Each structure stands twice: as C-alpha cells, then as structure tokens.
N, C-alpha and C positions, 0 to 999 in steps of 0.2 A: 311607368317603369322605363320605357325607352328613353325619355328625357333624362331621368336620373342616371342611367348607364352612360349616356352620352356625356353628361357633365363630369361624372367620375373619371371617365376615360381621358377627357381632355386635361383634367387637373393632374392626373397621374402620368400619362404618357409624354406630354410635351416637356415637362421638367426633366424627366428621365432621358428623353431623347437629347436634350441640350447637354446634360452632364456626360452622357455616353459619347456624344460627338466631340466634346472637349478631350475626353480620354483618347479617342481615336486620333485626334489631331496631334496629341503629344507622342504618338508612336507606340502606345501600349496596346497590344493585340488589335491592330487597326482593322484587320479583315473581319474578325468577329464583331468588333465594335460598330463598324459601319453597317454590317448586316443587321445588328440589333437596332440601330437607328432607323433603318428602312422598315423593320417590323413594327416599331413603335409608331412611327409617323403614319404608315399605311393603316394601322389599326385605328389610330385617332381619326383619320379621314373617313374610314369605312363606316364608323358608327353614326356619322351625320345622316346617313340614310339607313335607318334600322332595318327596313325591309329589303335592302339591297336590290332596288329596282332601277336605280339610276346608273348610268355608265361609269361615272367617276368612282362610285362606291364599289361596283363590281370589279373595276380595274384595281382599286386599292386592295380588295380581297385577294386578287391574283398575285399582287406584289407581296402581300403578307404570306401567302402560301409558299411562294418561291423563296422568300427570305427565311421562313421557318425551316423549310427543307434544307437550305444551305447551313443554317445554324446547327441543325441536328448533327452535322458531320464535321464542321470545321471549328466549332466552339471547343476550346478556348484559344488555341495557339494558331489557328488558321490553316492547319494541315488536315488532309483527309485521312482519318484513321478509323478503321482500316482503309486501305487505298481503294478497295473495290466500291466503297460507298459513293465515289464520284459518279458512278454510273446511274444509280437511282436519282441523284441530285440533278444531273443533266437532263434525265428523262422528265422529272417533275417541272423543271424550269421550262423545258420545251413544251410540255403539255399546257402549262399556264399561259405561255406566250401564244400558243396556237388558239387557246380559248379566247383570249382577248382579240386576236386577229380575226377570228370567225364571228365576232360579235356576240361572244358568249354562248354560241350554239352548242358547244361540246357539253355544257353542263346539263343539257336535256337528255344526253345519251344514257343508256342503262348502265354502261361500264363506269360512268363518271364517279359515283360514290365508291365503287370497289377499287378504283385505282389508288385511292388514299390508303385503304387497308393494305393493298399489295406493296405500295412503295413506302409509305410512312411507317406503318406499324411493324411490318416484317423486316424491311431492309434498313431504313434509316434509324428507327428507334432501336432495333436490334444492334445495329452497328454502334450507336451511341452508348448503349449499355455495355457492350464489349469494350469500348474505349474507356468507359468509367471504371470497369472492374479490373482491366488488365494493363492498360497503358498509361492512365493518368497519374500524375504526381499527387502528393497530398494536397498541395495548394489548389491544383486543378479540380480535385474531387470536391473540395469545400466550395469552390465556385460553381461547380456543375450541379450541386444538390438543389440550388434554387430553381433553375429551369426544369430540372427533372421533376421536382415537386409540382410545379405549376402544370407541366405537361401531363403528368399522371392524373392530376385533379381534372384537367380539361377532358382527357380521354374517358375517364371513369364517369364524369358527369354527363357527357354526351351519350355514352353507352346506356347508362341507366335511364336517361331521358327517352332514348329511343325505345328501349324495352317497355317502359311504362306506357309510352304512346301506342306501341303495338298491342299491348295488353288491353288498352282502352278502346282500341279500334280507331285511334286518331292517327293523324299524319305527323311524323316526328318533326317535320319542318314547318309546322303551323306558324303562320306569320304572327299570330297573336302571342306567340312565345319567342319572338325574335330577340327580345331583350336578354333572355337567358343565353341564347347562342352568342350574341355580341359580347356579353360579359365574360363568358368562358373563353371566347376567341382572343381577348386581349391579355389573358393571364400569362401565356408563354413569354410575350415581350417584356412584361414586368419581371418575370423570373430571370430571363437572360440579362437584363439591365442590372438588377440587384446583384447577381452573381459576378458581374464585371466591376461594379462600383463599390459594393459593401458586402462581401460574402459572409463576413462574421458579424453582421448586424444582429442576427439571432441564430441560435443553434437550431437547425431544422432537421437534425438527425431523427429525432423521435417523431416529428410530424411526417417526415418522408416515410419512415418505417410504418407508421400507423396508416398512412394513406395507401401505400402499396398493399399492405396486409388486408385491410378492410375494403378498400376500393376494388381491388381485383377480386376479392372473395364475393362481394355483393354483385359485381358485374357478372362473374361466372355463375352465381346462383340464379340471377335473373335470366341469363341466357339459357341456362339449363331448364328453368321453369317454362320459358317460352317454347323451347324446342320440344320438351316433353308434352306440353299441352297441345302443340301443333301436331305432334306425331300421334296423339291419342284422340284426335277429333272424331273418330268413328264411334267412340264410346259415349254413353250418356253423360250428362254434365256432372252428376255426383261421383260416379266411378272415376271419371277423368280427373276431377279435382283431387280425390283421395290418392289416386295413382301418382299424379304429379307431385303432391306433397310428400309421398313416400320416397319417390326418387330423389327429390331435393334433400329431404331429411337424411337419407342414407349417405349422401355425398357431402353434406355440409361440413362435418368435422374433418374428414380427410382433406377436403379442399381448403379449409381454414389452416390446417397444419402446413399444407403445401405453399399457400400464399405467405404465411408467416415466415417460413424458411426462405422463400424467395426474397422477401423483404430484408431479412437479416443478411443474406448473402450479398444482396445488391448494395445495401447501405454500409454494412460493417465489415463484411468479409467473413473470415473463419471464426465462428462461434464467439463473437465479441460481446454478446448481450451481457450487460453488467450483472443482472440477476443470475444468469447461468454461470458466468465466470466465478462469482462469489460462491455459488452453490457447489461448483466443482472444487474450489479451494477448501470449502468446509468439509466436503466428502473426503478429500485427500487427508486433511488434518485429523478427521475423526477416525480414519483407518490407520493412522500412524501409531505404531507400537512403541517405537523409540522416539521420544521427543527431540532427540538430537538431530533427527532427519527433517525437522520442520523447515529449516532454510532450503533444503533441497526440494521439498514439496512445493514451496512457494515459487521458486524460480521455474520449476517444471510447469506449474499451472500457468504462469505468466506467458511463457513461450508457446505452450500448446494452445491456450485459449485465444490468444491474440495473434498467433502466427508470427511472432517476432523472431528476428534472426538470432538474438541472444539476450540473456539477462544474467545479472549477478547481484548477490547481496554482499555488501561491504560493511564491515564494522569490526567488532572484536572477533578473534578467530573462531569462537564457538558459534557465531552467527553468519559465517561466510559460506557461500555456495555459488556455483556457476552452472549455467545450462546454455547449450547452443554455442554460437560463435563467441570468440573473445570480445569483450566490450572495451578493451584497452585501446585508446586512440582511434576509436571507430567514429565515422562520420555520422552526425545526427544523434549521438548518444545523449541521453538525458538522465538526470538523477532525481530521485524522489526520496525525501527523508522519511524515516519510519520512527514515530515517537509514541511513547507509552507514558501517560500521565506526566507529560512535559519533558520526559527524559528521552534523548535521542539514542535509539538502540543501534542505528546504522542507516544505510541508504540503499535503495534499489536502483541499480544502473541498468538501463535497457537500450537497445539499438533497434532501429526500425526494421520493418519487413524487408526481405531481399528485394532489391530494385527500387526501394524508396529511401528518401533522404531525411524524412522527418516523420513524426507521429501526428496523427490527427487529433483534433480536439476531443473526440470521443475516446480515443486511446488514452489520452492524458487523464480524462475523467475516470475511466475504469481503473487505471493504475493508482490514482489517488485513493479510490475506494479500496483497492486491494491492500495498499499500505496501511490504511486505517483498520481493516479487518485482520491483517496479519500481525499487527503490533502486539495484541495480547498473547498470541501463540508464540511469537518470538520471545516475549518476556518470560513466558513459562519455560521455553527451551533454555533460555539463559539461566534461569533459576535452577533447573535440573542440572545443567552443566556445572554451575557453581557448587551445587550440592555434591556432585560426583567428584569434582576437583577437591572440595573440602574433605570429603571422605578419604580420597587418595592421600591428601596431605596428612590427615589424621593417622592413617595406617603407617605412612612413612615415618611420621613423628613418633608413633608408638614403637616401631621397630628400632628407630635411632635411640630412643630412650632406653629400650631394653639392651641395646648394644652398649650404650654408655654405662648402664648399671653393671652389665657383665664385665666390662673393662675395669670399672672401679673395684668390683669385688675380686676379679681375677688378678689384675695387675697390681692393685694396691693392698687390699685387705688380705688376700690369700698369702702373699709373701710375708706380710706382717704377722699373721697368725702362725705361719710356719716357723718364723723366727722366734715367736713367743713360745712355741712348743719346744724348740731346741733349748731356749733359755730355761724353761721350766724343768726340762730333763737334766740340764746341767746343775740347777739348784738341788734337785733330788740327789744326784750323784755326789755332789760336793758335801751335802748335808750328811749323807750316809757315811762318808769317809771322814767326816769331821774336818774337811778342808776349809781354810779361811776364805777361800774364793767364793764360798756359798753366799756370803753377804753381798759381795759385788755382783754376782749373777742375779740375786733377788732384786737388787736395785735396778738393774737393767730391765728385769721383767716388769717392774712397776712402771718404768718410763715407757716401755713398749705397750703396756696395757693402756696407758693414758693416750698414747698416739693412736692406737686402734680405736679407742672410744671416740676421739675427735673425728677420725675418718668416718666412722659409722654415723656420727651426728651430721657430718657434711652431706653424706648420701641421703639421710632422712630429710635434711633441710631442703635439699634440691627437689625432693618429691613434694613436700609441703612444709613451709617454714613453721617450726614449732611455735614461734611467737604468735602465729594466728590463733592457735588453740589455747595458748597460755594467756595472752593479753588482748587479743583481738586485732582487727584490721588497722585501726588508727595507730596503735603501737608498732605494728609491723612496718607501716609506711614510715613512721618517724625513725625507726631503727635503720631502715634502708637509706634514709636521707641524712642521717647523722654522720657528718664528716667535718670536724673542726677546721675552719679556714677555707672551706671549699667555695668555689665560685661556679655558679651563682649561689646566692644565699636562699635556702629553701625554708618555707614556712608552711605549716599545716594548719588549716582552718577546719576544725571538726568539732562535733559535740564532745563534751568532757567525759561523759559516761561511755562505758564500753558498749559497742553496737553488737547486738545479737543478730547475726546474719547466717544464711545458709552457707555451708562450706564451699560449695561451688562458686557462689557469688563472691565470697571473700577471696578465694584464689584468683578468680578472673580479675577482680578489682585491683589486687596487688600487682598482678602481672601487667595490667594496663598502665598503672602508675609507674612501675619500673621502666617500661618501654618508653613512655612519654618523657620521663625524667632523663633517661639516657639520650633521647633526641635533643632535649634542651641542653645538656652538657656538651654534646658533640657539635651541634649545629646552630644554636640560637644566639650565641654571644650575648647572653642575658646577664643582668646583675641580680635580679630577683625572680624567683619562681614560687608561686603560691599554689598549693594543692588543697582543694576544697572537697570535703566529704560531707554529704548531707543525706538524710533519710526522709523521703516523703512517704505518704501512705502507699505501701506496696512497691516502692521504687527506691533504689540507691542511686544518688546523683554524685558523679565525680567531675571535677574540673581541674585542669592543669593549665595555668596561665603564666606566661613569662613576658618580660619587657624587651625581648630580643629583636632580631631582624625580621621575624616572620617566617612562615613555613616556606622553604624553597620548593619550586615546581618539581624538581627532580625527586623530592621526597613525598610529594602529594599522593602518589600511588605506590610508594616504595614498600619494601618488605615490612618495615616497622609499622607503618600505617595499616597495612593489610593484616599483620599479626594482631594489632589491637582491635581492629574491626571484627576479626574472626573470633577473638576471645569474648568480645561483647555478644556476638551473635550466638555463640555456643550456649549461653544462658538465656537467650531470648531478648537480649538488649540491643541498643543502638549506640553508635559512636560517630561523632563528627569532629572535624578539625577545620579551623579557619582563623582569620585575623581577630586578635583581641581588641576590645573597644579602645584602649589607650595605646595600641601598638603591640607588636609581638604576636604570639600565637596562643590560641585557646583551644584546648582539646576537651570535649564534653563527652561523657558516657552516662547512659541511663540503663541500669540493670534491674530487671523486675525481681521482686522478692517472693512473689506468689508462684504457686505451682511446685515449689520445693518445700516440704514441711520442715520447720526448724526442730532440732533435737529437743530443745527445751519445751517447745509447744507440745510436742508429742508426749514428753514425759509428764507435763502438767495435765494433759488430757487423760493420761493413764491413771494418774493419782486421783483425779476428780471422779473417775468412774469407780 
C-alpha cells in the first residue's frame, strides 16, 4: 500500500504543482498559488519515505505543515482574513522551523500533538470558516469548497482512525498504517490546487455538506463513546457497554441535527436546502386562501429562504409582485423564465445577497427548481384572475345591455307610444264629432304603429336575431353578409340542410363570424373572404379565411380578438387566429355541442317515453 500511495501521489501532485506554478507566474493569486506549490511538492517528497524516518522526509513534512497553516488563512487572495490569524500562522511556522533546527526533537514532546489542535483546529480552521461565511465573494466560496472538503475529510478520517486505534488498544501512529496517514496528508494540497485551477470541475456542494454532516457526527459519536467508556472503567464490562450505548443513543439524533444544521450554514447559508425551500413554498401556497396572492408568496419564499436582497415577478400585471429591495438596474441581477407547458408566464428577477455581486451555482439551481414548481401555481393564479376579469366584464356588459335597453325603451319606444296614444285619442274625438280629420289621424296612427313595430323588432333582433330561430345559423350568416357590390366578396361554405344547434352555440357562432368579418372589412384589404361552417361529432367548426394582408400585430391581442376568444370560451370552445395557407388570415373556432341538450332532442325523448 505504501508503494501505491507513493505512485498515486507523484502522478497527482507534480502535474498539479506545474499547473499551479504557471498560474502563479501569470500573476493570478501568486501568494496562495506559490504556497500551494510548496504544499504539493513537499507532500510528493515526503511520501518517498512512508515511515518518515529520514531527514529529508521529515523536513518535507515540516514544510507541508507550514504551507498548510499559511494557506488556511491567505487562500485565496493572499490577505490574512481575519487579520488576527497572522498570529497562529507565525507561531506554527516558527514551531516547524524550530523542530527542524532541533533535529526534530520537538516532535517527541507531549505538547507536540496538542499544538496542532490548538493552532490549526481552533484558530486557523475557525478563521477560515469565518472568512468563508462572512467575507468571501461568490467566486472565492466556490474555490474554497474544494480545499474545505479535503481538509474536513482529512480531519475526520484522522480522528476516526485515532478513536478506532484507542478502542482497539493500538497506537494511532502505528507505522504499519503509515500509508493511510500519507494518503490523507496529501488531500489538502490537491484540494487547494483544484480550487485555484478548476473550481467548477464538479459541483461539490452536496459532497461537502454530506462530509461535514456525517463526518462530524461520526467523529463526535466516536469521541463520546470513547469518553463514556473511559469514564465508566470502574464498572463491569457488560454494564459499561450498555451505559456507553445508552449515552451515545440518547445524543445521536440531537448531534445529527446539529451537524446537519452546521453543514447547511457552512455550505449554503440561510436555509437554502432545495428540499426545504420547495417545502416552504408548498406550505405557503397550500395556506393561500386567495390565489391572486400566489406571486407575492413566491417572491417572499425566494427572499426569505435564500436570504436574497430582493426578488420580483415580471409578466402580465396579474402575475407581478416584488419583495425586498428594488431589482431595477441592480448589480448582479439575474432573470429566470417561468414556463408552463411551453408557454412563458413571466420571469423571476433576483439580486444577490447584501454584500455579494453574484449568485452561487447552488442558488441558481434552487431558483431553477422554484420556477419549475411555481409554474403550475402561477398558471392557476392567472386562470383565476382571468375568470374574475371575465366575470367583471360580464357584469359590466350586462349592465351596459340593460342600460341600452332602457334607453331604447325610454328614449325611442316610450315617446312613440305616447304619440300613438295621442293620435288614437284624436281619432276617437274626431270620429265622435264626425270630423273629416278622423281619417287623417287614423292614417298617422297606422304609420306610427308600423314604426313602433320596427323599433320593437330591432330591439328583439339585438337580443337574438330572429333569423336564428326561423331559418338557422347558416341563413343568419348569409343574411349578415349579403350586401350587393360589397368588397370583399363573401362566400359561405356550409351544409345545405339546416343545422340543429343549441341556442347558445348558435349565438356565439354568429357573433364570432360577425366580429371576424368586421375585422376583414376594416383591416384585411382582401378581395375574397370564405366563411366555412361544418359539424363534426359533438363539435361545430367555424373558419373565416381571407386573402388579405394578414393579421396586424396591433390586432393580435386587440378587443376584437379577445371578444371572439371569450365568446368561444363561454360555451367551452376554443379560438385561434393566424396566417392562412395561401396568404391572408385564418380564424378557426371549435364550439362543443355536448353538455347543452337540444330542444328537439329533449322533445323527441319526451315523445318516445
């Protein structure tokens, strides 16, 4: 195993040292790069003597220790952050130099192992974690995760190895296991080098989180088991074992929760675990009473779970919301599209956490998942908003229709009938007196009654054209299109027999054709327009095609198109508009015939029974 570790170390360390030296020579992070080169080279030299009995090997280990202590505090930008970390670094370098100068006599002192715990674990590693959590930029964090992962692996493995050796009554530094120590010792150099050269080679967020969680937990449980067993040496073997197991079992779950929380805070920051974030979003949406507040819930979840400075949903007004700071013209802002079944509902705009200029790869992955999970909820919110708007428009349209009917009855028919009443009174008076003007008054009465009849017919026609009930949909369409010499020329392609359709479908179809034909006359500049009416099983198909200039962009979402779409939707149908195969515009509508019983079908069913 010693030979295998030696070969692997040479194959890995020397190429990394050359690449890192080239980076240092180019002036990119030279201080940290040269320290990494020293760590890689000293590690490669040290493993040539696996047992560390020769002077060159022990000197290489001393250089590795000093380089590692330096990298703990100056990686990545060459500055000591926090500044007080320069003190333990200077102490460690001085201790290693004194050890070499004394002929490595200091290594035999009792305090020698403890000084690593005091200086490295408490001061240097603590300072590096503080730098990672509070001072590092997003890019520096991504580069630091590699060495942090390898350092945690090394510390956890050494600790577990030591506790296992103590439990077995062996010596942790048994020379027969030197290959494991050498293998673990070269890990930090590889981590620092990869962090400098290719930090995005792999996403190590999950690996680092897993290592911190389970590594620290297993180390803590092993230490607790050893301490409990040592403290209970006075007890017989069986009670001591049961007591130790009880102590470890009672603390296992709380310790696991603590290490998991520590890992999440170290790697991600404030509650950024994707599962928890999506769970929080789901809980918010499930507790939402009014679907119109869904956009607000989404941006609130994004800002609270990721700790972002601000977030906003942009799209149609019904799907817009903002939380936190303004995202307009903010540095580092990013946009994420929200799509539902291929349709873009809007986009989520976010800005990084305060003090940061960019989002991490993990943040971007979480936001992508949030957009995917939020899309169905936003679609539902939009549907609800559309239904509310449609209902509002229906109420307004109903009131406007009532207002128009009242105006027609009051302003037109009421004066007409009042005049007819006066004329009838005059006829009565003249007739009683035998006045010749009775005939003239009667003639005016006849004319007035005819005018009143036409006015009543017009009012009734506006409510529902009589031709629909008298002759059917096709005849009503032909009547509306019949205008000699009109341009364009209209042609109706429909079955010759009368179509028996539900009243609501007939009315919706006629209104759709009227609106489409009006658009053709006003905007298409067409010479021919063909209206097609066909009935499939359970469905009425309409087509209005012209050979004009095509549908203008300004009309694609205009009032006319919206009116036709709403009329089709009112009876459960669909409508689309686009270019016709040979040029011009083609409007298609599909109106279902099921769900509304036909009067004739009902009558026949009654007769049959």
